[in-house]
PLY file of the C-alpha trace (Angstrom):
ply
format ascii 1.0
element vertex 163
property float x
property float y
property float z
element edge 162
property int vertex1
property int vertex2
end_header
50.57 93.46 91.51
52.67 90.70 89.94
55.75 92.92 90.09
55.20 93.65 93.79
54.78 89.95 94.61
57.88 89.07 92.59
59.90 91.78 94.36
58.68 90.55 97.76
59.57 86.93 96.91
63.06 87.92 95.73
63.65 89.95 98.90
62.59 87.06 101.14
64.79 84.66 99.15
67.81 86.94 99.60
67.18 87.26 103.35
66.85 83.49 103.82
69.84 82.73 101.60
71.98 85.27 103.44
71.27 83.51 106.72
72.30 80.12 105.35
75.96 81.06 104.84
76.30 83.83 107.41
79.07 84.50 109.89
78.97 82.45 113.10
77.15 79.42 111.68
78.40 75.89 112.35
78.47 73.07 109.79
78.55 69.29 110.29
78.73 66.88 107.38
79.52 63.39 106.16
80.29 62.15 102.65
80.41 58.81 100.94
83.34 58.81 98.53
84.62 56.33 96.02
82.15 53.65 94.96
84.36 53.29 91.88
83.58 56.92 91.09
87.23 57.96 91.44
90.39 57.03 89.67
94.01 56.81 90.61
96.80 54.55 89.38
97.15 52.61 92.63
93.70 51.22 93.51
90.84 49.20 92.11
87.44 49.33 93.84
87.36 52.13 96.38
84.86 53.25 99.01
85.36 55.85 101.69
83.68 57.77 104.47
84.51 61.37 105.28
83.40 63.39 108.33
83.53 67.20 108.27
83.01 70.09 110.67
83.13 73.75 109.78
82.64 77.28 111.00
81.66 80.38 108.99
84.23 82.94 110.11
82.65 85.54 107.81
79.75 85.54 105.33
80.18 82.87 102.61
83.62 81.69 103.94
83.90 78.48 105.99
86.93 77.05 107.76
86.58 73.28 107.43
88.21 70.27 109.09
88.01 66.75 107.64
88.89 63.21 108.58
88.39 60.27 106.23
88.94 56.55 105.92
89.17 54.88 102.50
89.03 51.14 101.87
89.92 49.56 98.56
89.89 46.08 97.09
93.52 46.05 95.99
95.62 43.28 97.56
98.78 45.41 97.47
97.39 48.61 99.04
96.17 49.02 102.61
93.38 51.27 103.79
94.09 55.00 103.82
93.51 57.42 106.68
93.64 61.17 106.19
93.00 64.34 108.16
93.08 67.92 106.96
91.93 71.51 106.98
90.41 73.63 104.26
88.46 76.66 103.19
85.12 76.66 101.42
83.73 79.69 99.60
80.06 79.83 98.61
80.19 81.47 95.18
76.49 82.22 94.93
73.82 82.33 97.60
72.01 79.30 96.21
74.72 76.80 97.29
77.47 76.55 94.64
80.83 76.33 96.42
84.55 76.00 95.77
86.78 74.32 98.34
90.55 74.23 98.83
92.08 71.72 101.24
95.33 70.39 102.55
95.48 66.97 104.17
97.88 64.50 105.68
97.54 60.99 104.20
98.74 57.76 105.82
98.61 54.61 103.68
100.43 51.34 102.92
101.51 51.00 106.58
104.49 53.35 106.05
103.49 55.86 103.34
102.84 59.44 104.49
102.03 62.37 102.22
100.78 65.96 102.46
98.28 66.56 99.67
96.62 69.77 98.46
93.17 69.43 96.94
90.22 71.25 95.47
86.54 70.56 95.07
83.56 72.08 93.32
80.18 71.23 94.76
76.63 72.29 95.35
74.60 72.38 98.57
70.98 71.41 97.71
68.90 72.52 100.68
66.30 69.88 101.57
64.98 72.15 104.32
66.32 75.19 106.21
69.40 73.40 107.57
69.91 69.98 105.88
71.67 69.71 102.52
72.52 67.08 99.96
76.01 67.90 98.66
77.41 66.33 95.49
80.97 67.41 94.63
83.75 66.68 92.18
87.23 66.74 93.68
90.93 66.45 92.90
93.68 65.62 95.41
97.27 66.00 94.25
100.24 63.97 95.50
103.66 65.52 94.98
105.33 62.45 96.44
103.80 59.64 94.37
101.57 60.32 91.35
99.65 57.05 91.88
97.99 58.67 94.90
96.73 61.74 92.97
92.97 61.26 92.78
90.07 62.61 90.71
86.64 61.66 91.98
83.04 62.34 92.88
81.45 62.29 96.32
77.98 62.74 97.71
77.35 63.97 101.20
74.86 65.29 103.70
75.44 68.54 105.54
73.76 70.14 108.53
73.98 73.92 108.96
73.38 74.80 112.62
71.89 78.23 113.20
72.08 80.27 116.37
68.71 81.94 115.96
0 1
1 2
2 3
3 4
4 5
5 6
6 7
7 8
8 9
9 10
10 11
11 12
12 13
13 14
14 15
15 16
16 17
17 18
18 19
19 20
20 21
21 22
22 23
23 24
24 25
25 26
26 27
27 28
28 29
29 30
30 31
31 32
32 33
33 34
34 35
35 36
36 37
37 38
38 39
39 40
40 41
41 42
42 43
43 44
44 45
45 46
46 47
47 48
48 49
49 50
50 51
51 52
52 53
53 54
54 55
55 56
56 57
57 58
58 59
59 60
60 61
61 62
62 63
63 64
64 65
65 66
66 67
67 68
68 69
69 70
70 71
71 72
72 73
73 74
74 75
75 76
76 77
77 78
78 79
79 80
80 81
81 82
82 83
83 84
84 85
85 86
86 87
87 88
88 89
89 90
90 91
91 92
92 93
93 94
94 95
95 96
96 97
97 98
98 99
99 100
100 101
101 102
102 103
103 104
104 105
105 106
106 107
107 108
108 109
109 110
110 111
111 112
112 113
113 114
114 115
115 116
116 117
117 118
118 119
119 120
120 121
121 122
122 123
123 124
124 125
125 126
126 127
127 128
128 129
129 130
130 131
131 132
132 133
133 134
134 135
135 136
136 137
137 138
138 139
139 140
140 141
141 142
142 143
143 144
144 145
145 146
146 147
147 148
148 149
149 150
150 151
151 152
152 153
153 154
154 155
155 156
156 157
157 158
158 159
159 160
160 161
161 162
């Protein structure tokens, strides 16, 4: 009896997990970045807000768009605005993901850069569609190494289902 119940529970888990990252789903998210949890050679205290929208074009693969605004306490550096696109792949059905991005960064009133990046995160489902998403990330600047950034962010995601 225990084996039958375990098998039934595992089957239901797989069905529910499959639906979470299935083709045709829409994703909306926001992250709080910085809070002195990142480092680069240019800035001191840093806090940022990032908005994201995505679409699962096939199971476990999401096309993602991002826009973010970062503010820092440095007197010599202005706020930074960036926009970009990326891909996110859900490695396992429980929420572990790997993301690759490319973004355009505008900072210091006249500094522009195109930066590739990567992130590793986890989507903790609080209910069927709302997640808490911590992630570690790295953004690389080919133009000026002071803008290359390693950091941690925490976000909230909403997975919109069509059923």
